[in-house]
N, C-alpha and C positions, 0 to 999 in steps of 0.2 A: 514937525519935520525931522527932528531928532528922533522919534518914535519910530515914523517910517523906516528910516536908515536903519534903526537898530533891528526892526522886523526883518528888513531884506539880508542883513548879516547874519540873524538866528537862521533863516531859511537856507543860506547859502552854506552854513557851517554844518547843518543837519545833513545836505545833501553831499557836501565834501566827506563827512564821515562815513555816511554810508558808502560812498564810492570806495573810500579807503578799505573799508570792511569787506565789501565783496571782492576786492581786487586782492586783499590777503586771502582769503579763502580760496579765491581761485588760483592764487600763486601757489597754495599748499597743495592743490589737487595735482594727481600725478596720472598720465595715458600711459596705461598697461595692455600691452597686446602679447600675443604667443600663440601656440598650437598644443592641442591637447590630442596625443595619440595613446595605442593601447600598447600591450608588451611585443606586439609583433610589428609595430612601427604604423599601422593603418589607423587614418584617423578617427577621431569619435566625433560622430555627429550628434548634435544636441545636449551635449554636455552642459552642466549647470557651472556657472562662475558667480559666485556672489561674496561681499563682502561679510566677513564674519561678524556676527551682531548686529547686520543692518541687512536684512533678508531682502528689503525692497530695491536694495541697490545690486545690480548684478544684469548679468546677459547668458547667452548661451552659443554653443560653438556653431559655425555654418558648415557648410557640405564638405569643406577643406578641413574641418577641426580648428579652424583660428577663430581668436573672439579679439575684441579690444573695448577695454573699459577705461573710464577715468573714475578714478578712486581717492580718498584723502591720503595724507600721510601717514606712515605708522599703523596701517592695518594689515589684516591677513586675509588671503583669499582661499575660497574653499571651492575645489573642484569634485563634482559629483555626475555619476550617471547610474542608470539601472545597468545592475552585472557588474559594477565594479567597485573597488574599494574606495571611499572618499580619500581626499588628499588636502591639507591645509597646507600653504604656502604663505610665509612672511613675504609683504612686498618689498620692506627697506628701500634699498636706494636703486634698486631692479626698474628698467622700463620694460624688458622683454622676460616673459617667464613661460616657459614650455614645460609640460608637464607630460609624464607618463603614467596612466591610470593601468593598477592592477586588478587583474580579474577575481573575484570574491568567489567564483566557483559553485553559486547558488542560483540554481535555476527556480524560477517560481513554479509551485506544484500545479499541476493541472490533473483534473479528474475528467474520466470519460463519463458522458450523460449519452440519454437516448438519441441527441440529435448532433453528436459530435464531441468536441473537447473543449472545455472551459477552464478558466483559472479558477483555482478553489476559492480564492479571494471574491470571486465576482458572483458566487454562487448564491441564490436565496432560497432554492429546496432543499429537503434534506436528505442529503446525499454522504456516506460515509466510504472512505477509501483505505484500503488496506495494500501496500507495496509489497515487492517480491523481498525486499529487506527485513519485512515484519514476518514472514514466513520461514526464513532459513533456519531457526534454532526450534521450529515445530517438530515434534516426533511424529506426529501423523503422517500417515500414506493418503489422507483422503483430502481433497480439495475442501469439501465443505466443512469437515472438522476443524480445519486450518483457521476458521473464521472465529471458532470460540473464543470469547473472550476480547475480541479486537473491535468490536462493533457494538456500540449502544442499542438496546431494543432489539437486537437478532439473538434469539435462542438456538441452539444448537443441540441436537439428540441423538443419540446413538445407541444400539444395545451391545456394544462393545463386541460382539462375535465377529471373527475374522471375515472379512470382505462386505460386512454389511455396511452400506453407506450411511452417512450422518444426514439428516434432515434439517432444514433450513425453516424457521419461523419468522417472520418479521413483524414486529408489533402485534404478538397476539395468535389468538388461533381463530377469530371470527371468520367465516366463510358462507357464501350463498350456492356454491356448488359443489361442495364435498371436497374439493382440491385446496387445502391450505398451504400449499408450497408456494415459494415466490417463482416468477418467470425467470429461467434461465437463458442468457445469453452468452455464447463463446464467442467471440471474434465477429461479431454481428449476427452468427446464426443461431436460432433458438434450438435448445436441446433439451431433452426430457432428463439427463441426469448429467453431473461432473464427476461421477465416481472414477471414471475412466482417466481424469486429468490426474497427473501427479503434480503436487504444490511446488516442486523445482523448475514446472515449464511454466508457471504465472508469472507474469510482468505485473499485473495489478488486477485487483476486485472491487469494484463499487457497488454498493448496495443502496439501491433508490427506494427510499422509505416512505416519501408520502406521495399525494395525488400530485401534485405540481409537477415533480421531478419524473414521476413514471406515466405521465398523460399520453404521449407519445403513442405508448404502447397498448393503448386501450383497455378493454375489459380485462384481459388476461393479466393485467399488471395490478389487479385488486389486491393482492397478498404481496406486493412489493416486486422488485426487479433486482436480480444480481447479474451485473455485467462483468466479464471475463474477459482479460487482454492477455494472450499468451504471448512468450518473449521472442523476438527477431533479433538478426544479426546486426551489428553496428558497424561503421566505416573503420576501416584499421587492418592490422595484421591479424589474421585468424588465430583463433585459440581453442584449445583442447580443455577441458576441465573435468575431474572425477569429485564425486562426493560419496560418502558412504556412512551409514548410520546402524546401528546395532541398540534394540532397546530392549531392556528386562521386564518381561511382563507377570504381574503377580497381582494378588488382591491389596487394594489399599486399604480395606477393613475386612477381616476376615469374618466370613458369617458362621454362624455355630447350627450346624445340622446334625443333632444326634439321634438317637432312637426314638424320644418324644419328639424333636422336631420333625423326623421324617415320617412320623404316623400323622402329623398333623398337617404337613404338606400334602401327603398322599389322601387323606380325607376330604381335603378342600378341591385337590384336582381331580380326585377320581369317584368319589363319593364313599359313603361311611360302608356301604354294603361290599364294596371293594377291598376296602382295608381289612374288614373282619373277615371276609373269606382267607386274604393273604394269612392273616395272623392265626386263623386256625388250622391252615394247611402246612404251615412251618414246621420242621422238623427241629425242636429244642433239645432233641437229645445229642445234637452235634457236638464233638468232643472240644472243639473251639469254643464253645459256649458253656462255661462251668455256672453251674446250678441254674441254667436255664436263662440267663441275664445275658442280653445282647446290648451293647452299646458302642456302633461303628460311628467314627467320624467319617461321615459319606463325603465330605468337602476334600479332606484328605485322600480318601481312597479313589476319588476320580479327577483331580485336579494335581496341577504341579507349575512350578515357575517356569515359563517359556520366553524364546527370543524372538524378536520380530527384527528382521534386517530389511534393508533398503539401499539399492545402488544407483547412482546416477551418472551417465557420462554425455557431456555436450560438446558440440562442435558449433562454431559460429565464425562470422567473419562478414567481410564486404567491402564493398568500394563506393564511389560517387555514383556507378551505375546500377547497384543492385546488392541486395543482404541475403543471408541464408542463416538458419538456425536447425540444428538437428539435435535431437535428445532422446537417448534409450535410457529406460528405467525398469529397473527389476524389484519385485517386493515379494518377500514371502514372510509369512505371518502363521505361526505356530499357535493355535488357541491354548489355552491352560488347561483344555481335557488332556488327558494323557492318552500316548499312543500318536496315531494319524488320523483320528477320525476328525478333529478341527482344525484345517490348514486351508490358508487361503494363499496363491500365487497369482502375479500378475506381471506381464512383459507388456510395456508401453512404448511407442515409437512417435513422436511429433517430428515433422519436417514443416518448416518455414521458409518462403522463399519468395521475393520480389525483384523484379528487374524492370530497368527503364529502357524501353525500346526506342521511344523518341519522346522528347520533352512534353508531349501530349499524350504519350500511351504508356501506361505501366501496366506489367502482368504481375501476378502473385498467385501463390498457393498455399494453403495451411491443411496439412494432413495430418489425422491421427489415427493410429492403428494399436488396437489392443487385442492382447490373448491374455485370457485369465482362467483359472479353476478354483473350484470351492467344494470342500467337504465339511458338513456340519451335523451336529449332534440334535437330534429332535428329542421330543420328550421320552420317548422309547426306545432312541436308536444306539444307545451305548450297547 
């Protein structure tokens, strides 16, 4: 009988201790409520509210930005939401905690692909993106040349003559059709060349390098695709901007072309018979050639350092109903050949505009106008 009473007392003691423990824990918990808003006072929907160090203990704000959570004493709450700075607040003796989240001004980078726009973090294909900010300090006036050194697996080639457009090669030179250049798309339209585009007019350039990302374009995308989006206006006060660049052009490594080098060059290009005839017919008695010795630095005779200049004026603006962007660009490139035999000039205008007539109807236009002239030196044209 005594043993039975002892067992009953033990069970009651255990239950009583458990009750006191749960009551103590419950007494230590605190109910916290409040509202989460942004800097403009608007409610932040879906903001996370969690106990620091206990990620499983938390909640989210509702459509009004309010929340309610029971937390232990002496903890801190972390408030977070995409697009806002995280904020940590110690609970202390507070029962109501209202929070204002500051914007972090970071928008997740998106990439233009064949069938729309996608977050860069969600991409599975091989796509490289170059933004307008990456092109600002480039001295080139050619949109294709602006890609040089910016994208892995993409080779840019140019003969450096004024007005000669650079060539783009994506992942090598293989081709079944003889055309080894990529497919060029500007604002959704296929173009044969992007030489008319001034780099200052470009908002972004995407290079689709593999079959998965370029498949929507079919067989024409066998050598890759270059997608270009030109700039548009944005909401807010209209703006006018000007930029100008002047670039000194000269040899990075001066080639040596004296009498022996010139004879060797002409022999390779014109043939030995042509060179021998020229040498036989030459007047070696000319007073400028003492002792019949001729040694002219032909590079110095025909070339000199020159300047390339670029000017750009843009007008942009917009409101909730529409946007506009206008750009005027002037380029003059004096080649390193002496005189005016190697000059390229280009005047380009870009007009982009869109307007929302109704909620379901938007009209827009993208126009490019180009006027250019060039004069070049051929093999015998000087």
